[in-house]
ZAMARGU-4260 file (C-alpha; in steps of 0.2 Angstrom, whole numbers, plus 5000, padded with zeros to 4 digits):
<rodrens>
0) 5155/5112/4820 | 5153/5093/4819 | 5166/5081/4823 | 5171/5066/4812 | 5158/5054/4819
5) 5144/5066/4819 | 5148/5071/4801 | 5148/5053/4795 | 5132/5049/4804 | 5124/5065/4796
10) 5129/5059/4779 | 5121/5042/4783 | 5105/5051/4788 | 5105/5062/4772 | 5108/5046/4761
15) 5093/5037/4770 | 5082/5052/4767 | 5087/5054/4748 | 5084/5035/4745 | 5067/5036/4754
20) 5061/5051/4744 | 5066/5043/4728 | 5058/5026/4733 | 5042/5034/4738 | 5042/5046/4723
25) 5044/5031/4712 | 5029/5022/4721 | 5018/5037/4719 | 5022/5040/4700 | 5020/5021/4695
30) 5002/5021/4703 | 4998/5038/4696 | 5003/5032/4679 | 4993/5016/4681 | 4978/5027/4686
35) 4980/5038/4671 | 4981/5023/4660 | 4966/5013/4666 | 4956/5028/4672 | 4952/5019/4688
40) 4961/5020/4705 | 4960/5005/4715 | 4960/5005/4734 | 4977/4999/4735 | 4983/5011/4722
45) 4975/5026/4732 | 4983/5019/4749 | 5000/5018/4741 | 5000/5035/4733 | 4994/5043/4749
50) 5007/5034/4759 | 5021/5038/4747 | 5016/5057/4746 | 5014/5059/4765 | 5030/5050/4769
55) 5040/5061/4757 | 5033/5076/4767 | 5037/5068/4783 | 5055/5064/4778 | 5059/5081/4772
60) 5051/5089/4788 | 5062/5077/4799 | 5077/5082/4789 | 5074/5100/4789 | 5071/5101/4808
65) 5086/5090/4810 | 5098/5101/4800 | 5091/5116/4809 | 5093/5108/4826 | 5111/5103/4822
70) 5118/5119/4813 | 5107/5133/4818 | 5097/5128/4834 | 5093/5147/4838 | 5081/5147/4824
75) 5070/5135/4833 | 5067/5148/4847 | 5065/5163/4836 | 5051/5167/4824 | 5037/5156/4819
80) 5048/5142/4810 | 5045/5130/4825 | 5026/5133/4823 | 5026/5129/4804 | 5037/5113/4806
85) 5027/5107/4821 | 5010/5108/4812 | 5016/5102/4796 | 5024/5087/4804 | 5009/5083/4815
90) 4998/5083/4799 | 5009/5073/4788 | 5015/5060/4802 | 4997/5056/4806 | 4993/5054/4788
95) 5008/5043/4785 | 5004/5031/4800 | 4986/5031/4795 | 4990/5026/4777 | 5002/5013/4783
100) 4989/5006/4795 | 4976/5005/4780 | 4989/4996/4769 | 4992/4983/4783 | 4974/4980/4786
105) 4971/4979/4767 | 4984/4965/4765 | 4978/4956/4781 | 4960/4955/4776 | 4964/4950/4758
110) 4977/4937/4761 | 4973/4930/4778 | 4959/4917/4781 | 4954/4914/4799 | 4938/4906/4804
115) 4935/4919/4818 | 4918/4927/4816 | 4925/4945/4819 | 4938/4943/4806 | 4925/4936/4793
120) 4914/4951/4797 | 4928/4963/4794 | 4933/4954/4778 | 4916/4958/4771 | 4916/4976/4776
125) 4934/4983/4771 | 4926/4999/4766 | 4918/5002/4783 | 4935/4999/4791 | 4943/5012/4781
130) 4928/5024/4785 | 4930/5020/4804 | 4949/5024/4803 | 4946/5040/4794 | 4935/5045/4808
135) 4949/5041/4820 | 4961/5051/4810 | 4950/5067/4811 | 4948/5064/4829 | 4966/5062/4833
140) 4969/5079/4823 | 4956/5087/4833 | 4963/5081/4850 | 4982/5084/4845 | 4981/5102/4837
145) 4975/5111/4853 | 4989/5101/4863 | 5002/5106/4850 | 4996/5124/4851 | 4998/5124/4870
150) 5015/5117/4869 | 5021/5130/4857 | 5012/5144/4867 | 5021/5139/4883 | 5038/5137/4875
155) 5037/5155/4868 | 5032/5162/4885 | 5047/5154/4893 | 5059/5155/4879 | 5069/5168/4888
160) 5072/5156/4902 | 5084/5144/4894 | 5083/5132/4909 | 5064/5131/4908 | 5063/5115/4898
165) 5076/5106/4908 | 5067/5111/4924 | 5050/5105/4917 | 5055/5088/4910 | 5040/5079/4916
170) 5028/5092/4909 | 5037/5092/4893 | 5037/5073/4891 | 5019/5072/4896 | 5013/5084/4883
175) 5024/5076/4869 | 5016/5059/4874 | 4998/5067/4873 | 5003/5073/4855 | 5008/5056/4850
180) 4993/5048/4858 | 4983/5052/4842 | 4994/5039/4832 | 4995/5026/4846 | 4979/5017/4840
185) 4986/5016/4822 | 5003/5010/4828 | 4995/4996/4838 | 4983/4991/4825 | 4996/4991/4812
190) 5008/4980/4822 | 4994/4968/4827 | 4988/4965/4809 | 5006/4962/4804 | 5009/4950/4818
195) 4993/4941/4814 | 4997/4940/4795 | 5014/4932/4800 | 5005/4919/4811 | 4993/4915/4796
200) 5008/4913/4784 | 5017/4902/4796 | 5003/4891/4799 | 4999/4890/4781 | 5017/4884/4777
205) 5016/4871/4791 | 5000/4864/4783 | 5007/4864/4766 | 5021/4852/4772 | 5008/4838/4768
210) 5007/4843/4749 | 5024/4840/4742 | 5020/4845/4724 | 5024/4864/4721 | 5027/4866/4740
215) 5045/4872/4738 | 5040/4887/4727 | 5025/4892/4737 | 5035/4890/4753 | 5048/4902/4746
220) 5034/4915/4742 | 5027/4914/4759 | 5044/4915/4768 | 5048/4931/4758 | 5031/4938/4763
225) 5035/4934/4781 | 5052/4942/4780 | 5045/4958/4772 | 5032/4959/4786 | 5045/4957/4800
230) 5056/4969/4792 | 5042/4982/4791 | 5038/4979/4810 | 5056/4982/4815 | 5058/4997/4804
235) 5041/5004/4811 | 5046/5002/4829 | 5064/5009/4825 | 5055/5025/4818 | 5046/5029/4834
240) 5061/5024/4844 | 5071/5037/4834 | 5057/5050/4836 | 5058/5047/4855 | 5077/5050/4855
245) 5074/5066/4846 | 5061/5072/4859 | 5073/5067/4873 | 5087/5077/4866 | 5077/5093/4869
250) 5077/5090/4888 | 5095/5082/4889 | 5111/5092/4888 | 5115/5096/4870 | 5121/5080/4862
255) 5122/5081/4843 | 5129/5063/4842 | 5113/5056/4851 | 5102/5067/4841 | 5109/5062/4824
260) 5108/5044/4830 | 5089/5046/4833 | 5088/5054/4815 | 5096/5038/4808 | 5083/5027/4817
265) 5069/5039/4811 | 5074/5039/4793 | 5076/5020/4792 | 5058/5017/4790 | 5053/5028/4775
270) 5069/5022/4766 | 5068/5004/4770 | 5049/5002/4769 | 5048/5010/4751 | 5062/4997/4746
275) 5051/4983/4754 | 5036/4989/4744 | 5045/4989/4728 | 5052/4972/4730 | 5037/4964/4737
280) 5024/4971/4725 | 5024/4963/4707 | 5019/4979/4698 | 5032/4990/4707 | 5045/4977/4705
285) 5042/4976/4686 | 5042/4994/4684 | 5058/4996/4693 | 5066/4983/4682 | 5061/4992/4667
290) 5068/5008/4674 | 5085/5000/4678 | 5085/4992/4660 | 5082/5009/4652 | 5096/5017/4663
295) 5108/5003/4658 | 5104/5005/4639 | 5106/5024/4641 | 5123/5021/4650 | 5128/5008/4636
300) 5123/5021/4622 | 5133/5034/4631 | 5148/5024/4632 | 5147/5019/4614 | 5146/5037/4609
305) 5161/5042/4619 | 5171/5027/4612 | 5166/5032/4594 | 5171/5050/4597 | 5188/5044/4602
</rodrens>
């Protein structure tokens, strides 16, 4: 049974997951409808659809594993449910981080403007960058799947010995680190591109101080963009901090409160970043406003019908 604090935190986690799934589903639907309307899928549209779908899968996998760990932990050591969850999470988590990295690189190369020769070379070859990252994704899967299989095999061999995991803490942590090594490149590249784009926007704002006319509006737009980028970086880092806490909970004495806290940090990213994308992308923001207006009209009509019936 959960105590009051654990119950409240679990409600927070569930709310984050629901909001994240709704936000990512909305992003995917808007871009799919845009594709159906124009019969053409842009690179940014493809990236947003892939990111939204993969993140919905990651969110549900995290929540499913979290609920099992909290309420029926014995299921994780019996049957093949651990295998299914682990492999699905490995595929979807790599995909989610890969799409997020592509999105950051796309915005960085399209918005930023540095005189560096390497940057200019990359800017002219965006498609080649995506192909290279696709190769990195396949390589990370090829490296991580055997490692995941080894961990699952060892855990089944020693599942009768309850203290095995606690006795082999270093072994467990090293193997978990090797599994996440596949996404380390994407994480580093994603954070670096965000940081460089923030640097570019900050420099651009300082340069625009000399131009008084129209500076205020432009300044506001750039400041908002910087806030969105910094928010993404914070959420992105918290996501992996939360995953680290969840992993540590497997080698620490059972602590549901700490585990649920890790779940909260993990689910903040898919929930918060979907909101950032909706507010920061003109097409998504306009579509969300139309949905809200439609819901408001439906609610008003419903209230009028109730009043008329009275």
